[in-house]
mmCIF file of the C-alpha atoms, coordinates in Angstrom:
data_MODEL
# 
_entry.id   MODEL 
# 
loop_
_atom_site.group_PDB 
_atom_site.id 
_atom_site.type_symbol 
_atom_site.label_atom_id 
_atom_site.label_alt_id 
_atom_site.label_comp_id 
_atom_site.label_asym_id 
_atom_site.label_entity_id 
_atom_site.label_seq_id 
_atom_site.pdbx_PDB_ins_code 
_atom_site.Cartn_x 
_atom_site.Cartn_y 
_atom_site.Cartn_z 
_atom_site.occupancy 
_atom_site.B_iso_or_equiv 
_atom_site.pdbx_formal_charge 
_atom_site.auth_seq_id 
_atom_site.auth_comp_id 
_atom_site.auth_asym_id 
_atom_site.auth_atom_id 
_atom_site.pdbx_PDB_model_num 
ATOM 1   C CA . MET A 1 1   ? -9.130  9.665   20.056  1.00 0.00 ? 1   MET A CA 1 
ATOM 2   C CA . LYS A 1 2   ? -9.000  10.128  23.917  1.00 0.00 ? 2   LYS A CA 1 
ATOM 3   C CA . GLU A 1 3   ? -5.742  9.500   24.486  1.00 0.00 ? 3   GLU A CA 1 
ATOM 4   C CA . GLU A 1 4   ? -4.426  11.698  21.504  1.00 0.00 ? 4   GLU A CA 1 
ATOM 5   C CA . LEU A 1 5   ? -6.718  14.604  23.091  1.00 0.00 ? 5   LEU A CA 1 
ATOM 6   C CA . ILE A 1 6   ? -5.161  14.051  26.515  1.00 0.00 ? 6   ILE A CA 1 
ATOM 7   C CA . ARG A 1 7   ? -1.731  13.962  25.225  1.00 0.00 ? 7   ARG A CA 1 
ATOM 8   C CA . ILE A 1 8   ? -2.307  17.449  23.637  1.00 0.00 ? 8   ILE A CA 1 
ATOM 9   C CA . LEU A 1 9   ? -3.604  18.819  26.585  1.00 0.00 ? 9   LEU A CA 1 
ATOM 10  C CA . ASN A 1 10  ? -0.766  17.636  28.523  1.00 0.00 ? 10  ASN A CA 1 
ATOM 11  C CA . MET A 1 11  ? 1.667   19.062  25.972  1.00 0.00 ? 11  MET A CA 1 
ATOM 12  C CA . VAL A 1 12  ? -0.090  22.372  26.884  1.00 0.00 ? 12  VAL A CA 1 
ATOM 13  C CA . LYS A 1 13  ? -0.024  22.084  30.494  1.00 0.00 ? 13  LYS A CA 1 
ATOM 14  C CA . ASN A 1 14  ? 3.373   21.266  30.189  1.00 0.00 ? 14  ASN A CA 1 
ATOM 15  C CA . GLY A 1 15  ? 4.392   24.325  27.728  1.00 0.00 ? 15  GLY A CA 1 
ATOM 16  C CA . THR A 1 16  ? 5.576   21.955  25.333  1.00 0.00 ? 16  THR A CA 1 
ATOM 17  C CA . VAL A 1 17  ? 3.023   23.335  22.498  1.00 0.00 ? 17  VAL A CA 1 
ATOM 18  C CA . GLU A 1 18  ? 1.112   26.634  22.261  1.00 0.00 ? 18  GLU A CA 1 
ATOM 19  C CA . ILE A 1 19  ? -2.793  26.607  22.699  1.00 0.00 ? 19  ILE A CA 1 
ATOM 20  C CA . GLU A 1 20  ? -2.967  27.659  19.165  1.00 0.00 ? 20  GLU A CA 1 
ATOM 21  C CA . GLU A 1 21  ? -1.110  24.443  18.049  1.00 0.00 ? 21  GLU A CA 1 
ATOM 22  C CA . ALA A 1 22  ? -2.881  22.478  20.367  1.00 0.00 ? 22  ALA A CA 1 
ATOM 23  C CA . ALA A 1 23  ? -6.411  23.714  18.752  1.00 0.00 ? 23  ALA A CA 1 
ATOM 24  C CA . GLU A 1 24  ? -5.123  22.970  15.247  1.00 0.00 ? 24  GLU A CA 1 
ATOM 25  C CA . LEU A 1 25  ? -4.007  19.427  16.273  1.00 0.00 ? 25  LEU A CA 1 
ATOM 26  C CA . ILE A 1 26  ? -7.576  18.610  17.746  1.00 0.00 ? 26  ILE A CA 1 
ATOM 27  C CA . GLU A 1 27  ? -9.096  20.357  14.781  1.00 0.00 ? 27  GLU A CA 1 
ATOM 28  C CA . THR A 1 28  ? -7.140  17.814  12.554  1.00 0.00 ? 28  THR A CA 1 
ATOM 29  C CA . PHE A 1 29  ? -7.749  14.522  14.455  1.00 0.00 ? 29  PHE A CA 1 
ATOM 30  C CA . TYR A 1 30  ? -12.041 15.609  14.489  1.00 0.00 ? 30  TYR A CA 1 
ATOM 31  C CA . ASP A 1 31  ? -11.702 16.612  10.908  1.00 0.00 ? 31  ASP A CA 1 
ATOM 32  C CA . THR A 1 32  ? -9.979  13.390  10.053  1.00 0.00 ? 32  THR A CA 1 
ATOM 33  C CA . LYS A 1 33  ? -12.394 11.102  12.363  1.00 0.00 ? 33  LYS A CA 1 
ATOM 34  C CA . ASN A 1 34  ? -15.409 12.784  10.714  1.00 0.00 ? 34  ASN A CA 1 
ATOM 35  C CA . THR A 1 35  ? -14.260 12.326  7.114   1.00 0.00 ? 35  THR A CA 1 
ATOM 36  C CA . LYS A 1 36  ? -13.230 8.484   7.963   1.00 0.00 ? 36  LYS A CA 1 
ATOM 37  C CA . SER A 1 37  ? -16.770 7.945   9.166   1.00 0.00 ? 37  SER A CA 1 
ATOM 38  C CA . ASN A 1 38  ? -18.336 10.163  6.180   1.00 0.00 ? 38  ASN A CA 1 
ATOM 39  C CA . SER A 1 39  ? -16.463 8.568   3.774   1.00 0.00 ? 39  SER A CA 1 
ATOM 40  C CA . THR A 1 40  ? -18.361 5.967   1.483   1.00 0.00 ? 40  THR A CA 1 
ATOM 41  C CA . GLN A 1 41  ? -15.425 4.959   -0.835  1.00 0.00 ? 41  GLN A CA 1 
ATOM 42  C CA . LYS A 1 42  ? -11.948 4.680   1.870   1.00 0.00 ? 42  LYS A CA 1 
ATOM 43  C CA . ARG A 1 43  ? -9.150  5.543   -0.559  1.00 0.00 ? 43  ARG A CA 1 
ATOM 44  C CA . LYS A 1 44  ? -5.825  4.185   -0.360  1.00 0.00 ? 44  LYS A CA 1 
ATOM 45  C CA . LEU A 1 45  ? -1.861  4.632   -0.804  1.00 0.00 ? 45  LEU A CA 1 
ATOM 46  C CA . VAL A 1 46  ? -0.770  0.870   -2.704  1.00 0.00 ? 46  VAL A CA 1 
ATOM 47  C CA . ILE A 1 47  ? 2.601   0.009   -2.851  1.00 0.00 ? 47  ILE A CA 1 
ATOM 48  C CA . LYS A 1 48  ? 3.528   -3.119  -4.828  1.00 0.00 ? 48  LYS A CA 1 
ATOM 49  C CA . VAL A 1 49  ? 6.853   -4.731  -5.127  1.00 0.00 ? 49  VAL A CA 1 
ATOM 50  C CA . ASN A 1 50  ? 7.549   -7.853  -7.024  1.00 0.00 ? 50  ASN A CA 1 
ATOM 51  C CA . SER A 1 51  ? 11.037  -8.620  -7.099  1.00 0.00 ? 51  SER A CA 1 
ATOM 52  C CA . SER A 1 52  ? 13.050  -10.901 -9.675  1.00 0.00 ? 52  SER A CA 1 
ATOM 53  C CA . ASN A 1 53  ? 13.477  -13.316 -6.792  1.00 0.00 ? 53  ASN A CA 1 
ATOM 54  C CA . GLY A 1 54  ? 9.971   -13.942 -6.081  1.00 0.00 ? 54  GLY A CA 1 
ATOM 55  C CA . ASP A 1 55  ? 9.373   -11.579 -3.183  1.00 0.00 ? 55  ASP A CA 1 
ATOM 56  C CA . LYS A 1 56  ? 6.266   -9.735  -3.171  1.00 0.00 ? 56  LYS A CA 1 
ATOM 57  C CA . VAL A 1 57  ? 4.997   -6.799  -1.220  1.00 0.00 ? 57  VAL A CA 1 
ATOM 58  C CA . ASN A 1 58  ? 1.323   -5.325  -1.024  1.00 0.00 ? 58  ASN A CA 1 
ATOM 59  C CA . VAL A 1 59  ? 0.617   -2.436  1.158   1.00 0.00 ? 59  VAL A CA 1 
ATOM 60  C CA . LYS A 1 60  ? -2.439  -0.463  1.194   1.00 0.00 ? 60  LYS A CA 1 
ATOM 61  C CA . ILE A 1 61  ? -2.510  2.502   3.720   1.00 0.00 ? 61  ILE A CA 1 
ATOM 62  C CA . PRO A 1 62  ? -5.773  4.285   3.951   1.00 0.00 ? 62  PRO A CA 1 
ATOM 63  C CA . LEU A 1 63  ? -5.303  8.250   3.358   1.00 0.00 ? 63  LEU A CA 1 
ATOM 64  C CA . GLY A 1 64  ? -7.081  8.883   6.570   1.00 0.00 ? 64  GLY A CA 1 
ATOM 65  C CA . LEU A 1 65  ? -4.268  7.095   8.823   1.00 0.00 ? 65  LEU A CA 1 
ATOM 66  C CA . ILE A 1 66  ? -1.865  9.515   6.171   1.00 0.00 ? 66  ILE A CA 1 
ATOM 67  C CA . LYS A 1 67  ? -3.862  12.549  7.062   1.00 0.00 ? 67  LYS A CA 1 
ATOM 68  C CA . MET A 1 68  ? -3.878  11.503  11.012  1.00 0.00 ? 68  MET A CA 1 
ATOM 69  C CA . ALA A 1 69  ? 0.371   10.735  10.693  1.00 0.00 ? 69  ALA A CA 1 
ATOM 70  C CA . LYS A 1 70  ? 0.698   14.413  9.447   1.00 0.00 ? 70  LYS A CA 1 
ATOM 71  C CA . ALA A 1 71  ? -1.409  15.806  11.996  1.00 0.00 ? 71  ALA A CA 1 
ATOM 72  C CA . MET A 1 72  ? 0.903   13.937  14.761  1.00 0.00 ? 72  MET A CA 1 
ATOM 73  C CA . ILE A 1 73  ? 4.206   14.812  12.830  1.00 0.00 ? 73  ILE A CA 1 
ATOM 74  C CA . PRO A 1 74  ? 4.517   18.156  15.040  1.00 0.00 ? 74  PRO A CA 1 
ATOM 75  C CA . LEU A 1 75  ? 3.173   16.576  18.450  1.00 0.00 ? 75  LEU A CA 1 
ATOM 76  C CA . SER A 1 76  ? 6.075   13.632  17.946  1.00 0.00 ? 76  SER A CA 1 
ATOM 77  C CA . LEU A 1 77  ? 8.555   16.559  16.837  1.00 0.00 ? 77  LEU A CA 1 
ATOM 78  C CA . ALA A 1 78  ? 7.463   18.476  20.114  1.00 0.00 ? 78  ALA A CA 1 
ATOM 79  C CA . GLN A 1 79  ? 7.404   15.176  22.768  1.00 0.00 ? 79  GLN A CA 1 
ATOM 80  C CA . GLN A 1 80  ? 11.228  14.585  21.385  1.00 0.00 ? 80  GLN A CA 1 
ATOM 81  C CA . GLY A 1 81  ? 12.690  17.851  21.935  1.00 0.00 ? 81  GLY A CA 1 
ATOM 82  C CA . THR A 1 82  ? 13.994  18.003  18.566  1.00 0.00 ? 82  THR A CA 1 
ATOM 83  C CA . ASN A 1 83  ? 16.484  20.703  17.559  1.00 0.00 ? 83  ASN A CA 1 
ATOM 84  C CA . MET A 1 84  ? 14.124  21.987  14.873  1.00 0.00 ? 84  MET A CA 1 
ATOM 85  C CA . SER A 1 85  ? 12.870  25.272  15.236  1.00 0.00 ? 85  SER A CA 1 
ATOM 86  C CA . LYS A 1 86  ? 9.117   26.213  15.152  1.00 0.00 ? 86  LYS A CA 1 
ATOM 87  C CA . GLU A 1 87  ? 9.555   27.798  11.601  1.00 0.00 ? 87  GLU A CA 1 
ATOM 88  C CA . GLN A 1 88  ? 11.507  24.673  10.357  1.00 0.00 ? 88  GLN A CA 1 
ATOM 89  C CA . ILE A 1 89  ? 8.431   22.283  11.411  1.00 0.00 ? 89  ILE A CA 1 
ATOM 90  C CA . ASP A 1 90  ? 6.207   24.559  9.763   1.00 0.00 ? 90  ASP A CA 1 
ATOM 91  C CA . GLN A 1 91  ? 8.164   24.318  6.785   1.00 0.00 ? 91  GLN A CA 1 
ATOM 92  C CA . ILE A 1 92  ? 7.743   20.564  6.924   1.00 0.00 ? 92  ILE A CA 1 
ATOM 93  C CA . MET A 1 93  ? 3.899   20.641  7.841   1.00 0.00 ? 93  MET A CA 1 
ATOM 94  C CA . GLU A 1 94  ? 3.101   23.069  5.298   1.00 0.00 ? 94  GLU A CA 1 
ATOM 95  C CA . ALA A 1 95  ? 4.878   20.686  2.339   1.00 0.00 ? 95  ALA A CA 1 
ATOM 96  C CA . LEU A 1 96  ? 2.857   17.991  3.472   1.00 0.00 ? 96  LEU A CA 1 
ATOM 97  C CA . GLU A 1 97  ? -0.332  20.186  3.651   1.00 0.00 ? 97  GLU A CA 1 
ATOM 98  C CA . ASN A 1 98  ? 0.088   20.794  0.240   1.00 0.00 ? 98  ASN A CA 1 
ATOM 99  C CA . ILE A 1 99  ? 0.096   17.150  -1.093  1.00 0.00 ? 99  ILE A CA 1 
ATOM 100 C CA . ASN A 1 100 ? -2.811  16.541  -3.288  1.00 0.00 ? 100 ASN A CA 1 
ATOM 101 C CA . PHE A 1 101 ? -3.557  13.055  -3.162  1.00 0.00 ? 101 PHE A CA 1 
ATOM 102 C CA . ASP A 1 102 ? -6.520  13.411  -5.881  1.00 0.00 ? 102 ASP A CA 1 
ATOM 103 C CA . GLU A 1 103 ? -4.362  14.509  -8.294  1.00 0.00 ? 103 GLU A CA 1 
ATOM 104 C CA . PHE A 1 104 ? -2.723  11.436  -8.203  1.00 0.00 ? 104 PHE A CA 1 
ATOM 105 C CA . GLU A 1 105 ? -5.647  9.205   -8.255  1.00 0.00 ? 105 GLU A CA 1 
ATOM 106 C CA . GLY A 1 106 ? -5.735  6.605   -11.213 1.00 0.00 ? 106 GLY A CA 1 
ATOM 107 C CA . GLU A 1 107 ? -2.097  7.095   -12.154 1.00 0.00 ? 107 GLU A CA 1 
ATOM 108 C CA . ASN A 1 108 ? 1.064   5.549   -10.944 1.00 0.00 ? 108 ASN A CA 1 
ATOM 109 C CA . ILE A 1 109 ? 3.178   7.906   -8.573  1.00 0.00 ? 109 ILE A CA 1 
ATOM 110 C CA . ILE A 1 110 ? 6.121   5.314   -8.909  1.00 0.00 ? 110 ILE A CA 1 
ATOM 111 C CA . ASP A 1 111 ? 6.345   2.771   -11.559 1.00 0.00 ? 111 ASP A CA 1 
ATOM 112 C CA . VAL A 1 112 ? 9.722   1.015   -11.633 1.00 0.00 ? 112 VAL A CA 1 
ATOM 113 C CA . ASN A 1 113 ? 10.394  -1.980  -14.051 1.00 0.00 ? 113 ASN A CA 1 
ATOM 114 C CA . SER A 1 114 ? 14.290  -2.993  -13.775 1.00 0.00 ? 114 SER A CA 1 
ATOM 115 C CA . GLU A 1 115 ? 16.391  -4.512  -16.065 1.00 0.00 ? 115 GLU A CA 1 
ATOM 116 C CA . ASP A 1 116 ? 16.552  -7.740  -13.460 1.00 0.00 ? 116 ASP A CA 1 
ATOM 117 C CA . GLY A 1 117 ? 12.716  -8.102  -13.736 1.00 0.00 ? 117 GLY A CA 1 
ATOM 118 C CA . ASP A 1 118 ? 12.175  -6.157  -10.202 1.00 0.00 ? 118 ASP A CA 1 
ATOM 119 C CA . ILE A 1 119 ? 9.027   -4.208  -10.292 1.00 0.00 ? 119 ILE A CA 1 
ATOM 120 C CA . VAL A 1 120 ? 7.695   -1.509  -7.885  1.00 0.00 ? 120 VAL A CA 1 
ATOM 121 C CA . LYS A 1 121 ? 4.456   0.659   -8.257  1.00 0.00 ? 121 LYS A CA 1 
ATOM 122 C CA . ILE A 1 122 ? 2.708   3.194   -5.957  1.00 0.00 ? 122 ILE A CA 1 
ATOM 123 C CA . TYR A 1 123 ? -0.481  4.547   -6.539  1.00 0.00 ? 123 TYR A CA 1 
ATOM 124 C CA . ILE A 1 124 ? -3.828  6.088   -4.792  1.00 0.00 ? 124 ILE A CA 1 
ATOM 125 C CA . GLU A 1 125 ? -6.875  3.520   -5.216  1.00 0.00 ? 125 GLU A CA 1 
# 
């Protein structure tokens, strides 16, 4: 977390982000760290693929990592010098913030069974 804080503070120093934006990023990192350490049940986004030719994919992404990635998007966009306006970035962040993973728990988000025998499942565990 120290590394991320230094990056954020350097961005404030260089004028890449405003103080308020930096405060929000730091708060998000702090909340994500506390949520991870206080969580007794570690939920994951699970992606499973079984292809008809025998290929198998089984990916489990901790939801805490996804939340941290959401916090990193504005930081990453600012560092890349994107042509996106602040309003566009804010719209993306608002859409991401409105994702409620709880509503998907226990049911398939994506459930594909193709005629060729390919199977794709994405769900919260």
